[in-house]
ZADO-1210 file (C-alpha; in nm, 4 decimals, padded with zeros to 6 digits):
<atoms>
<atom x="-00.0130" y="-00.0082" z="00.0061" code="MET" pos="1"/>
<atom x="00.1097" y="00.3583" z="-00.0690" code="ASN" pos="2"/>
<atom x="00.0065" y="00.5046" z="00.2728" code="GLN" pos="3"/>
<atom x="00.0870" y="00.8660" z="00.1205" code="LEU" pos="4"/>
<atom x="-00.1573" y="00.8259" z="-00.1889" code="SER" pos="5"/>
<atom x="-00.4207" y="00.6748" z="00.0666" code="ALA" pos="6"/>
<atom x="-00.4152" y="00.9567" z="00.3114" code="MET" pos="7"/>
<atom x="-00.4260" y="01.1940" z="00.0470" code="ARG" pos="8"/>
<atom x="-00.7159" y="01.0046" z="-00.0780" code="MET" pos="9"/>
<atom x="-00.8634" y="01.0005" z="00.2635" code="PHE" pos="10"/>
<atom x="-00.8140" y="01.3384" z="00.3197" code="ALA" pos="11"/>
<atom x="-01.0156" y="01.4521" z="00.0056" code="LYS" pos="12"/>
<atom x="-01.3069" y="01.2431" z="00.0945" code="VAL" pos="13"/>
<atom x="-01.2974" y="01.4245" z="00.4606" code="ALA" pos="14"/>
<atom x="-01.2968" y="01.7456" z="00.2894" code="GLU" pos="15"/>
<atom x="-01.5878" y="01.6528" z="00.0636" code="SER" pos="16"/>
<atom x="-01.7515" y="01.3780" z="00.2506" code="LEU" pos="17"/>
<atom x="-01.7710" y="01.2500" z="-00.1286" code="SER" pos="18"/>
<atom x="-01.5764" y="00.9935" z="-00.2736" code="PHE" pos="19"/>
<atom x="-01.7110" y="01.0676" z="-00.6161" code="THR" pos="20"/>
<atom x="-01.5759" y="01.4094" z="-00.5593" code="VAL" pos="21"/>
<atom x="-01.2542" y="01.3303" z="-00.4123" code="ALA" pos="22"/>
<atom x="-01.1732" y="01.1099" z="-00.7097" code="ALA" pos="23"/>
<atom x="-01.2815" y="01.4014" z="-00.9591" code="LYS" pos="24"/>
<atom x="-01.0576" y="01.6353" z="-00.7582" code="GLU" pos="25"/>
<atom x="-00.7700" y="01.3627" z="-00.7550" code="LEU" pos="26"/>
<atom x="-00.8313" y="01.2753" z="-01.1449" code="ARG" pos="27"/>
<atom x="-00.8666" y="00.8976" z="-01.0577" code="VAL" pos="28"/>
<atom x="-01.1679" y="00.6655" z="-01.0221" code="SER" pos="29"/>
<atom x="-01.3979" y="00.6456" z="-00.7349" code="THR" pos="30"/>
<atom x="-01.3277" y="00.2628" z="-00.7145" code="ALA" pos="31"/>
<atom x="-00.9166" y="00.3699" z="-00.6660" code="MET" pos="32"/>
<atom x="-01.0023" y="00.6201" z="-00.3876" code="VAL" pos="33"/>
<atom x="-01.2865" y="00.3777" z="-00.2366" code="THR" pos="34"/>
<atom x="-00.9839" y="00.0846" z="-00.2399" code="ARG" pos="35"/>
<atom x="-00.7592" y="00.3349" z="-00.0929" code="GLY" pos="36"/>
<atom x="-00.9053" y="00.4740" z="00.1906" code="VAL" pos="37"/>
<atom x="-01.0186" y="00.0630" z="00.2421" code="ALA" pos="38"/>
<atom x="-00.6664" y="-00.0447" z="00.2697" code="MET" pos="39"/>
<atom x="-00.6058" y="00.2956" z="00.5242" code="LEU" pos="40"/>
<atom x="-00.8523" y="00.1872" z="00.7372" code="GLU" pos="41"/>
<atom x="-00.7275" y="-00.2042" z="00.7578" code="THR" pos="42"/>
<atom x="-00.3832" y="-00.0406" z="00.7699" code="HIS" pos="43"/>
<atom x="-00.4227" y="00.1269" z="01.1212" code="LEU" pos="44"/>
<atom x="-00.6954" y="-00.1113" z="01.2005" code="ASN" pos="45"/>
<atom x="-00.9759" y="00.2000" z="01.2618" code="LEU" pos="46"/>
<atom x="-01.2862" y="00.2957" z="01.1047" code="ARG" pos="47"/>
<atom x="-01.2402" y="00.6411" z="00.9686" code="LEU" pos="48"/>
<atom x="-01.5654" y="00.7111" z="00.7500" code="LEU" pos="49"/>
<atom x="-01.9637" y="00.6019" z="00.8169" code="ASN" pos="50"/>
<atom x="-02.0523" y="00.5141" z="00.5154" code="ARG" pos="51"/>
<atom x="-02.4675" y="00.4698" z="00.4169" code="THR" pos="52"/>
<atom x="-02.5996" y="00.4597" z="00.0256" code="THR" pos="53"/>
<atom x="-02.6605" y="00.8375" z="00.0717" code="ARG" pos="54"/>
<atom x="-02.3809" y="00.9868" z="00.3007" code="SER" pos="55"/>
<atom x="-02.0176" y="00.9890" z="00.4237" code="VAL" pos="56"/>
<atom x="-01.9412" y="01.1135" z="00.7571" code="SER" pos="57"/>
<atom x="-01.6213" y="01.1235" z="00.9591" code="LEU" pos="58"/>
<atom x="-01.6345" y="00.8878" z="01.2904" code="THR" pos="59"/>
<atom x="-01.4641" y="01.0843" z="01.5820" code="ASP" pos="60"/>
<atom x="-01.0928" y="00.9277" z="01.5468" code="VAL" pos="61"/>
<atom x="-01.1295" y="00.9506" z="01.1550" code="GLY" pos="62"/>
<atom x="-01.1680" y="01.3527" z="01.2142" code="HIS" pos="63"/>
<atom x="-00.8820" y="01.3608" z="01.4592" code="GLU" pos="64"/>
<atom x="-00.7003" y="01.1702" z="01.2025" code="TYR" pos="65"/>
<atom x="-00.7684" y="01.3700" z="00.9215" code="TRP" pos="66"/>
<atom x="-00.6636" y="01.6672" z="01.0712" code="GLN" pos="67"/>
<atom x="-00.3122" y="01.5163" z="01.1067" code="GLY" pos="68"/>
<atom x="-00.3187" y="01.4142" z="00.7628" code="CYS" pos="69"/>
<atom x="-00.4091" y="01.7665" z="00.6611" code="ARG" pos="70"/>
<atom x="-00.1397" y="01.9391" z="00.8543" code="GLU" pos="71"/>
<atom x="00.1333" y="01.6522" z="00.7542" code="LEU" pos="72"/>
<atom x="00.0113" y="01.6910" z="00.3779" code="LEU" pos="73"/>
<atom x="00.0301" y="02.0695" z="00.4309" code="ARG" pos="74"/>
<atom x="00.4063" y="02.0259" z="00.5323" code="HIS" pos="75"/>
<atom x="00.4961" y="01.8187" z="00.2198" code="LEU" pos="76"/>
<atom x="00.3192" y="02.0462" z="-00.0260" code="ASP" pos="77"/>
<atom x="00.5366" y="02.3299" z="00.0936" code="THR" pos="78"/>
<atom x="00.8724" y="02.1178" z="00.1106" code="LEU" pos="79"/>
<atom x="00.8203" y="02.0272" z="-00.2609" code="GLU" pos="80"/>
<atom x="00.7588" y="02.3822" z="-00.4007" code="ALA" pos="81"/>
<atom x="00.9936" y="02.5257" z="-00.1728" code="ASN" pos="82"/>
<atom x="01.2939" y="02.2659" z="-00.3287" code="VAL" pos="83"/>
<atom x="01.1056" y="02.2736" z="-00.6979" code="CYS" pos="84"/>
<atom x="01.1265" y="02.6662" z="-00.6597" code="SER" pos="85"/>
<atom x="01.5209" y="02.6473" z="-00.5326" code="SER" pos="86"/>
<atom x="01.5837" y="02.4373" z="-00.8328" code="ALA" pos="87"/>
<atom x="01.4243" y="02.6722" z="-01.0972" code="ARG" pos="88"/>
<atom x="01.6313" y="02.9575" z="-00.9638" code="GLU" pos="89"/>
<atom x="01.9087" y="02.7706" z="-01.0883" code="ALA" pos="90"/>
<atom x="02.1585" y="02.8346" z="-00.7683" code="GLY" pos="91"/>
<atom x="02.4361" y="02.5902" z="-00.6943" code="GLY" pos="92"/>
<atom x="02.7707" y="02.4693" z="-00.8502" code="SER" pos="93"/>
<atom x="02.8245" y="02.4055" z="-01.2516" code="LEU" pos="94"/>
<atom x="03.0953" y="02.1248" z="-01.2936" code="LYS" pos="95"/>
<atom x="03.2652" y="02.2435" z="-01.6814" code="VAL" pos="96"/>
<atom x="03.5596" y="02.0821" z="-01.8220" code="ALA" pos="97"/>
<atom x="03.7277" y="02.2233" z="-02.1010" code="ALA" pos="98"/>
<atom x="03.9924" y="02.1485" z="-02.3627" code="HIS" pos="99"/>
<atom x="04.2796" y="02.4069" z="-02.2604" code="GLU" pos="100"/>
<atom x="04.2385" y="02.6100" z="-02.6113" code="SER" pos="101"/>
<atom x="03.9041" y="02.6564" z="-02.5041" code="PHE" pos="102"/>
<atom x="03.9576" y="02.7613" z="-02.1666" code="ALA" pos="103"/>
<atom x="04.1930" y="03.0004" z="-02.2935" code="VAL" pos="104"/>
<atom x="03.9574" y="03.1508" z="-02.5547" code="THR" pos="105"/>
<atom x="03.6056" y="03.1224" z="-02.5287" code="GLY" pos="106"/>
<atom x="03.4960" y="02.9909" z="-02.2232" code="LEU" pos="107"/>
<atom x="03.5617" y="03.3008" z="-02.0135" code="SER" pos="108"/>
<atom x="03.2912" y="03.5074" z="-02.2288" code="GLU" pos="109"/>
<atom x="03.0781" y="03.2071" z="-02.1728" code="LEU" pos="110"/>
<atom x="03.1065" y="03.2040" z="-01.7914" code="VAL" pos="111"/>
<atom x="03.0721" y="03.5969" z="-01.7709" code="ALA" pos="112"/>
<atom x="02.7813" y="03.6188" z="-01.9926" code="GLY" pos="113"/>
<atom x="02.6112" y="03.3563" z="-01.7923" code="PHE" pos="114"/>
<atom x="02.6599" y="03.5100" z="-01.4495" code="ARG" pos="115"/>
<atom x="02.5146" y="03.8220" z="-01.5643" code="GLU" pos="116"/>
<atom x="02.1437" y="03.6391" z="-01.5880" code="ILE" pos="117"/>
<atom x="02.2623" y="03.3783" z="-01.3407" code="GLU" pos="118"/>
<atom x="02.4784" y="03.5514" z="-01.0818" code="PRO" pos="119"/>
<atom x="02.3757" y="03.2623" z="-00.7845" code="ARG" pos="120"/>
<atom x="02.5831" y="02.9995" z="-01.0323" code="VAL" pos="121"/>
<atom x="02.9254" y="02.9235" z="-00.9457" code="ASP" pos="122"/>
<atom x="03.1822" y="02.7193" z="-01.1517" code="PHE" pos="123"/>
<atom x="03.4234" y="02.4740" z="-01.0969" code="GLU" pos="124"/>
<atom x="03.6613" y="02.4583" z="-01.3705" code="LEU" pos="125"/>
<atom x="03.8671" y="02.1521" z="-01.4854" code="THR" pos="126"/>
<atom x="04.1253" y="02.2037" z="-01.7714" code="VAL" pos="127"/>
<atom x="04.2602" y="01.9422" z="-01.9718" code="PHE" pos="128"/>
<atom x="04.5035" y="01.8376" z="-02.2637" code="ALA" pos="129"/>
<atom x="04.3355" y="01.5121" z="-02.3397" code="SER" pos="130"/>
<atom x="04.0335" y="01.3610" z="-02.3449" code="THR" pos="131"/>
<atom x="04.1844" y="01.0553" z="-02.2294" code="HIS" pos="132"/>
<atom x="04.2623" y="01.2584" z="-01.9065" code="ASP" pos="133"/>
<atom x="03.8552" y="01.2904" z="-01.8411" code="LEU" pos="134"/>
<atom x="03.6560" y="01.0804" z="-01.6615" code="GLY" pos="135"/>
<atom x="03.3064" y="01.0702" z="-01.7730" code="VAL" pos="136"/>
<atom x="03.0444" y="01.1835" z="-01.5056" code="GLY" pos="137"/>
<atom x="03.3143" y="01.4328" z="-01.3231" code="THR" pos="138"/>
<atom x="03.1394" y="01.7043" z="-01.5099" code="TYR" pos="139"/>
<atom x="02.8115" y="01.8509" z="-01.6131" code="ASP" pos="140"/>
<atom x="02.9061" y="02.0355" z="-01.9739" code="VAL" pos="141"/>
<atom x="03.2397" y="01.9593" z="-02.1357" code="CYS" pos="142"/>
<atom x="03.3536" y="02.1694" z="-02.4037" code="PHE" pos="143"/>
<atom x="03.5794" y="01.9819" z="-02.6751" code="VAL" pos="144"/>
<atom x="03.7780" y="02.0797" z="-03.0077" code="ALA" pos="145"/>
<atom x="03.8144" y="01.7675" z="-03.2484" code="GLU" pos="146"/>
<atom x="03.8379" y="01.7391" z="-03.6094" code="ARG" pos="147"/>
<atom x="03.6364" y="01.4147" z="-03.5526" code="ARG" pos="148"/>
<atom x="03.4494" y="01.3897" z="-03.2544" code="LEU" pos="149"/>
<atom x="03.5067" y="00.9930" z="-03.0977" code="ARG" pos="150"/>
<atom x="03.2420" y="00.7447" z="-03.0227" code="ASP" pos="151"/>
<atom x="03.1023" y="00.8934" z="-02.7164" code="SER" pos="152"/>
<atom x="02.7407" y="00.7999" z="-02.4950" code="SER" pos="153"/>
<atom x="02.6981" y="01.1537" z="-02.4297" code="LEU" pos="154"/>
<atom x="02.4816" y="01.4273" z="-02.6107" code="VAL" pos="155"/>
<atom x="02.7520" y="01.5878" z="-02.8608" code="CYS" pos="156"/>
<atom x="02.6385" y="01.9487" z="-02.9875" code="ARG" pos="157"/>
<atom x="02.8199" y="02.1001" z="-03.2152" code="PRO" pos="158"/>
<atom x="02.8488" y="02.4693" z="-03.1677" code="LEU" pos="159"/>
<atom x="03.0942" y="02.6270" z="-03.3956" code="VAL" pos="160"/>
<atom x="03.3643" y="02.5401" z="-03.6726" code="ASP" pos="161"/>
<atom x="03.7021" y="02.6830" z="-03.5913" code="VAL" pos="162"/>
<atom x="04.0062" y="02.6668" z="-03.9100" code="PRO" pos="163"/>
<atom x="04.3257" y="02.6056" z="-03.8860" code="ASP" pos="164"/>
<atom x="04.5731" y="02.8635" z="-03.9674" code="VAL" pos="165"/>
<atom x="04.9800" y="02.8483" z="-04.0664" code="ILE" pos="166"/>
<atom x="05.1607" y="03.1367" z="-03.8479" code="VAL" pos="167"/>
<atom x="05.4817" y="03.2836" z="-03.7528" code="ALA" pos="168"/>
<atom x="05.6342" y="03.5592" z="-03.6049" code="SER" pos="169"/>
<atom x="05.7286" y="03.8809" z="-03.7919" code="PRO" pos="170"/>
<atom x="06.0539" y="03.8199" z="-03.6957" code="ALA" pos="171"/>
<atom x="06.1249" y="03.4735" z="-03.7890" code="TYR" pos="172"/>
<atom x="05.9340" y="03.5543" z="-04.1330" code="LEU" pos="173"/>
<atom x="06.1985" y="03.8458" z="-04.1527" code="ALA" pos="174"/>
<atom x="06.4965" y="03.6309" z="-04.0852" code="LEU" pos="175"/>
<atom x="06.3728" y="03.3259" z="-04.2744" code="ARG" pos="176"/>
<atom x="06.2070" y="03.4476" z="-04.5306" code="GLY" pos="177"/>
<atom x="05.7956" y="03.4311" z="-04.5901" code="VAL" pos="178"/>
<atom x="05.6931" y="03.0826" z="-04.7669" code="PRO" pos="179"/>
<atom x="05.5048" y="03.1310" z="-05.1221" code="VAL" pos="180"/>
<atom x="05.4018" y="02.7897" z="-05.1386" code="GLN" pos="181"/>
<atom x="05.3852" y="02.4673" z="-04.9313" code="PRO" pos="182"/>
<atom x="05.7030" y="02.3174" z="-05.0709" code="ALA" pos="183"/>
<atom x="05.8595" y="02.6001" z="-04.9482" code="ASP" pos="184"/>
<atom x="05.8105" y="02.4722" z="-04.5815" code="LEU" pos="185"/>
<atom x="06.0846" y="02.2345" z="-04.6429" code="ALA" pos="186"/>
<atom x="06.3555" y="02.5245" z="-04.6095" code="ASP" pos="187"/>
<atom x="06.2233" y="02.6246" z="-04.2462" code="HIS" pos="188"/>
<atom x="06.1818" y="02.5696" z="-03.8968" code="ASP" pos="189"/>
<atom x="05.8311" y="02.3700" z="-03.8012" code="VAL" pos="190"/>
<atom x="05.6587" y="02.3616" z="-03.4832" code="LEU" pos="191"/>
<atom x="05.4009" y="02.0452" z="-03.4323" code="THR" pos="192"/>
<atom x="05.1616" y="01.8811" z="-03.1975" code="THR" pos="193"/>
<atom x="05.3169" y="01.5767" z="-03.0605" code="SER" pos="194"/>
<atom x="05.0176" y="01.3517" z="-03.1959" code="GLU" pos="195"/>
<atom x="05.1534" y="01.0316" z="-03.3577" code="PRO" pos="196"/>
<atom x="04.9892" y="01.0925" z="-03.6809" code="SER" pos="197"/>
<atom x="05.1155" y="01.4395" z="-03.7685" code="VAL" pos="198"/>
<atom x="05.3546" y="01.3721" z="-04.0387" code="ARG" pos="199"/>
<atom x="05.2827" y="01.6080" z="-04.3073" code="SER" pos="200"/>
<atom x="05.0817" y="01.8834" z="-04.3545" code="TRP" pos="201"/>
<atom x="04.8294" y="01.8909" z="-04.7062" code="GLU" pos="202"/>
<atom x="04.6792" y="02.1578" z="-04.8889" code="PHE" pos="203"/>
<atom x="04.4705" y="02.1699" z="-05.1536" code="ASN" pos="204"/>
<atom x="04.4633" y="02.4662" z="-05.4407" code="ASP" pos="205"/>
<atom x="04.2974" y="02.4759" z="-05.8090" code="ALA" pos="206"/>
<atom x="04.6013" y="02.2278" z="-05.9039" code="TYR" pos="207"/>
<atom x="04.5680" y="01.9502" z="-05.6453" code="GLY" pos="208"/>
<atom x="04.6936" y="01.8437" z="-05.2944" code="VAL" pos="209"/>
<atom x="05.0355" y="01.9298" z="-05.2032" code="GLN" pos="210"/>
<atom x="05.1548" y="01.7262" z="-04.9253" code="ARG" pos="211"/>
<atom x="05.4518" y="01.8594" z="-04.7179" code="VAL" pos="212"/>
<atom x="05.6194" y="01.5864" z="-04.5017" code="LEU" pos="213"/>
<atom x="05.7378" y="01.7540" z="-04.1397" code="LEU" pos="214"/>
<atom x="06.0937" y="01.7223" z="-03.9511" code="ARG" pos="215"/>
<atom x="05.9755" y="01.9535" z="-03.6729" code="PRO" pos="216"/>
<atom x="06.2371" y="02.1392" z="-03.4548" code="ILE" pos="217"/>
<atom x="06.0304" y="02.1247" z="-03.1427" code="LEU" pos="218"/>
<atom x="05.6857" y="01.9180" z="-03.0950" code="SER" pos="219"/>
<atom x="05.4587" y="01.9521" z="-02.8150" code="SER" pos="220"/>
<atom x="05.1130" y="01.8191" z="-02.6611" code="SER" pos="221"/>
<atom x="05.0377" y="02.1312" z="-02.5342" code="ASN" pos="222"/>
<atom x="04.9093" y="02.4003" z="-02.7684" code="LEU" pos="223"/>
<atom x="04.9884" y="02.7263" z="-02.5384" code="LEU" pos="224"/>
<atom x="05.3428" y="02.6012" z="-02.5666" code="THR" pos="225"/>
<atom x="05.3295" y="02.5815" z="-02.9349" code="LEU" pos="226"/>
<atom x="05.1753" y="02.9565" z="-02.9170" code="ILE" pos="227"/>
<atom x="05.4759" y="03.0705" z="-02.7085" code="ARG" pos="228"/>
<atom x="05.7468" y="02.9284" z="-02.9293" code="ALA" pos="229"/>
<atom x="05.6042" y="03.0736" z="-03.2556" code="ALA" pos="230"/>
<atom x="05.5765" y="03.3746" z="-03.0726" code="LYS" pos="231"/>
<atom x="05.9340" y="03.4054" z="-02.9986" code="SER" pos="232"/>
<atom x="06.0254" y="03.3280" z="-03.3409" code="GLY" pos="233"/>
<atom x="06.1173" y="02.9420" z="-03.3054" code="LEU" pos="234"/>
<atom x="05.9538" y="02.8407" z="-03.6555" code="GLY" pos="235"/>
<atom x="05.6122" y="02.7942" z="-03.8354" code="ILE" pos="236"/>
<atom x="05.2731" y="02.6553" z="-03.6581" code="ALA" pos="237"/>
<atom x="04.9658" y="02.5250" z="-03.7213" code="ARG" pos="238"/>
<atom x="04.7497" y="02.6345" z="-03.4817" code="LEU" pos="239"/>
<atom x="04.3309" y="02.6786" z="-03.4050" code="PRO" pos="240"/>
<atom x="04.2328" y="03.0162" z="-03.5412" code="ALA" pos="241"/>
<atom x="04.0432" y="03.0870" z="-03.2098" code="SER" pos="242"/>
<atom x="04.3318" y="03.0504" z="-03.0176" code="LEU" pos="243"/>
<atom x="04.5508" y="03.2761" z="-03.2101" code="VAL" pos="244"/>
<atom x="04.2934" y="03.5420" z="-03.3210" code="PHE" pos="245"/>
<atom x="04.4019" y="03.7980" z="-03.0659" code="THR" pos="246"/>
<atom x="04.7822" y="03.7424" z="-03.1723" code="GLU" pos="247"/>
<atom x="04.7284" y="03.7913" z="-03.5152" code="ILE" pos="248"/>
<atom x="04.5192" y="04.0835" z="-03.4760" code="ARG" pos="249"/>
<atom x="04.7779" y="04.2658" z="-03.2367" code="GLU" pos="250"/>
<atom x="05.0296" y="04.1652" z="-03.5043" code="GLY" pos="251"/>
<atom x="05.2522" y="03.9247" z="-03.2916" code="ALA" pos="252"/>
<atom x="05.2039" y="03.6685" z="-03.5075" code="LEU" pos="253"/>
<atom x="05.1130" y="03.6494" z="-03.9028" code="ALA" pos="254"/>
<atom x="04.9022" y="03.4042" z="-04.0870" code="SER" pos="255"/>
<atom x="05.0143" y="03.2141" z="-04.3937" code="LEU" pos="256"/>
<atom x="04.9320" y="03.0486" z="-04.6939" code="LEU" pos="257"/>
<atom x="04.6235" y="03.2155" z="-04.7137" code="GLU" pos="258"/>
<atom x="04.5368" y="03.0935" z="-05.0338" code="GLU" pos="259"/>
<atom x="04.5985" y="02.7288" z="-04.9856" code="PHE" pos="260"/>
<atom x="04.3026" y="02.5074" z="-04.7886" code="ASP" pos="261"/>
<atom x="04.4559" y="02.3238" z="-04.5436" code="LEU" pos="262"/>
<atom x="04.3194" y="01.8922" z="-04.5501" code="GLU" pos="263"/>
<atom x="04.1189" y="01.8641" z="-04.2561" code="ASN" pos="264"/>
<atom x="04.1899" y="02.2059" z="-04.1456" code="GLY" pos="265"/>
<atom x="03.8717" y="02.2743" z="-03.9654" code="VAL" pos="266"/>
<atom x="03.7873" y="02.1596" z="-03.6033" code="ARG" pos="267"/>
<atom x="03.4627" y="02.1452" z="-03.4433" code="THR" pos="268"/>
<atom x="03.3995" y="02.2642" z="-03.1055" code="LEU" pos="269"/>
<atom x="03.1377" y="02.0613" z="-02.8905" code="PHE" pos="270"/>
<atom x="02.9566" y="02.0621" z="-02.5986" code="MET" pos="271"/>
<atom x="02.9498" y="01.7292" z="-02.4369" code="LEU" pos="272"/>
<atom x="02.6851" y="01.6572" z="-02.1341" code="TYR" pos="273"/>
<atom x="02.4285" y="01.3893" z="-02.0434" code="SER" pos="274"/>
<atom x="02.1225" y="01.3266" z="-02.1785" code="GLY" pos="275"/>
<atom x="01.9304" y="01.2822" z="-01.8218" code="ASN" pos="276"/>
<atom x="01.6119" y="01.3848" z="-01.8249" code="ARG" pos="277"/>
<atom x="01.6257" y="01.4956" z="-01.4633" code="TYR" pos="278"/>
<atom x="01.9101" y="01.7276" z="-01.5377" code="MET" pos="279"/>
<atom x="01.9723" y="02.0189" z="-01.3129" code="ALA" pos="280"/>
<atom x="01.7901" y="02.3490" z="-01.4284" code="PRO" pos="281"/>
<atom x="02.1092" y="02.5122" z="-01.3704" code="ARG" pos="282"/>
<atom x="02.3015" y="02.2802" z="-01.6245" code="VAL" pos="283"/>
<atom x="01.9994" y="02.3342" z="-01.8442" code="ARG" pos="284"/>
<atom x="01.9798" y="02.6771" z="-01.8577" code="ARG" pos="285"/>
<atom x="02.3664" y="02.7005" z="-01.9327" code="PHE" pos="286"/>
<atom x="02.3442" y="02.4422" z="-02.2287" code="ILE" pos="287"/>
<atom x="02.0582" y="02.6632" z="-02.3835" code="ASP" pos="288"/>
<atom x="02.2833" y="02.9789" z="-02.3098" code="PHE" pos="289"/>
<atom x="02.5849" y="02.8602" z="-02.5213" code="CYS" pos="290"/>
<atom x="02.3729" y="02.7356" z="-02.7951" code="VAL" pos="291"/>
<atom x="02.2001" y="03.0874" z="-02.8061" code="ALA" pos="292"/>
<atom x="02.5310" y="03.2165" z="-02.7886" code="HIS" pos="293"/>
<atom x="02.7083" y="03.0733" z="-03.0622" code="TYR" pos="294"/>
<atom x="02.3848" y="03.1299" z="-03.2454" code="ARG" pos="295"/>
<atom x="02.3525" y="03.5024" z="-03.2416" code="ARG" pos="296"/>
<atom x="02.7524" y="03.5876" z="-03.1576" code="ASP" pos="297"/>
<atom x="02.9411" y="03.3559" z="-03.4092" code="VAL" pos="298"/>
<atom x="03.3314" y="03.4406" z="-03.3677" code="PRO" pos="299"/>
<atom x="03.4853" y="03.6067" z="-03.6788" code="GLU" pos="300"/>
<atom x="03.7154" y="03.3169" z="-03.7547" code="LEU" pos="301"/>
<atom x="03.6806" y="03.2234" z="-04.0945" code="GLU" pos="302"/>
<atom x="03.8191" y="03.5852" z="-04.1776" code="SER" pos="303"/>
<atom x="04.1580" y="03.4120" z="-04.0897" code="LEU" pos="304"/>
<atom x="04.1763" y="03.1554" z="-04.3237" code="SER" pos="305"/>
<atom x="03.9612" y="03.3261" z="-04.5861" code="SER" pos="306"/>
<atom x="04.1561" y="03.6551" z="-04.6832" code="LYS" pos="307"/>
<atom x="04.5072" y="03.7388" z="-04.6941" code="PRO" pos="308"/>
<atom x="04.6182" y="03.8835" z="-04.3642" code="HIS" pos="309"/>
<atom x="04.8362" y="04.2230" z="-04.4080" code="PRO" pos="310"/>
<atom x="05.0785" y="04.1093" z="-04.1883" code="LEU" pos="311"/>
<atom x="05.1886" y="03.8306" z="-04.3844" code="ALA" pos="312"/>
<atom x="05.2575" y="04.0965" z="-04.6167" code="SER" pos="313"/>
<atom x="05.4439" y="04.3140" z="-04.4275" code="ASP" pos="314"/>
<atom x="05.6660" y="04.0421" z="-04.3069" code="ALA" pos="315"/>
<atom x="05.6857" y="03.9765" z="-04.6990" code="ARG" pos="316"/>
<atom x="05.8506" y="04.3154" z="-04.7670" code="SER" pos="317"/>
<atom x="06.0475" y="04.2653" z="-04.4817" code="ILE" pos="318"/>
<atom x="06.2045" y="03.9528" z="-04.5746" code="ALA" pos="319"/>
<atom x="06.2413" y="04.0795" z="-04.9609" code="THR" pos="320"/>
<atom x="06.3911" y="04.3865" z="-04.8556" code="SER" pos="321"/>
<atom x="06.7094" y="04.2386" z="-04.6283" code="THR" pos="322"/>
</atoms>
């Protein structure tokens, strides 16, 4: 027997002194209400109601029990209302995991924007260099930038495409010259990620595919290390445009070989989360906020690889004059 459900049925009958009216208010059958009250009386081994073919009335003990039920149910309804109200306010902590390339670029803007509308939410951030370092279930929302997303049991929401760009510092280009064709990279110092699969870069143009074998002078699994190395003039690097957008705009790096399309040159920023139907409201609101942000404010990343950047022309001029 569901005692709480039976108590609700009894309380409704006691209020209206009618099994039919109680059933309508509870949106169940009259037979179910009758059975529920009978089971409650059997459980208590007490008669709570006097029944005749024409009327229903409370016994003395039934009236006393009704008063107690009414108070108990009132407290329970208040507790449920308070808990639901608190959940709707989306307070609490959000556990967010992000790849390092996104953690140092777009994540801060998302967090700041969300806290403007949900100031009661706090964030616990985990930054990772590889998804292998991250355990499923240790976060509410995860951001990854991948060329091809691995199989996942989570919901994988694509947010924005991020192209790769070839970059070097103006100082390096002034010293070593500006590569005009992909084949020119053979005469340059190259900086790459330490992925085993990265042994070459492939470029496409009107004449087909050009494959450039790499002999890097420095490789690292940390993209931020590659940025610092490129800015220091160590060589030419291939990096996500979002990660070097500011450096290119401010002149610390110049984008190169813009007229050639990079094979597998686009990463997608994915947002991963559980499809649990009982997701906390603050998590759902953050997910909806992120989706709306990227629909409304798509970063101007394509411009870095779709048109010549003046810095490369400046660097080419410097190289020619030396």
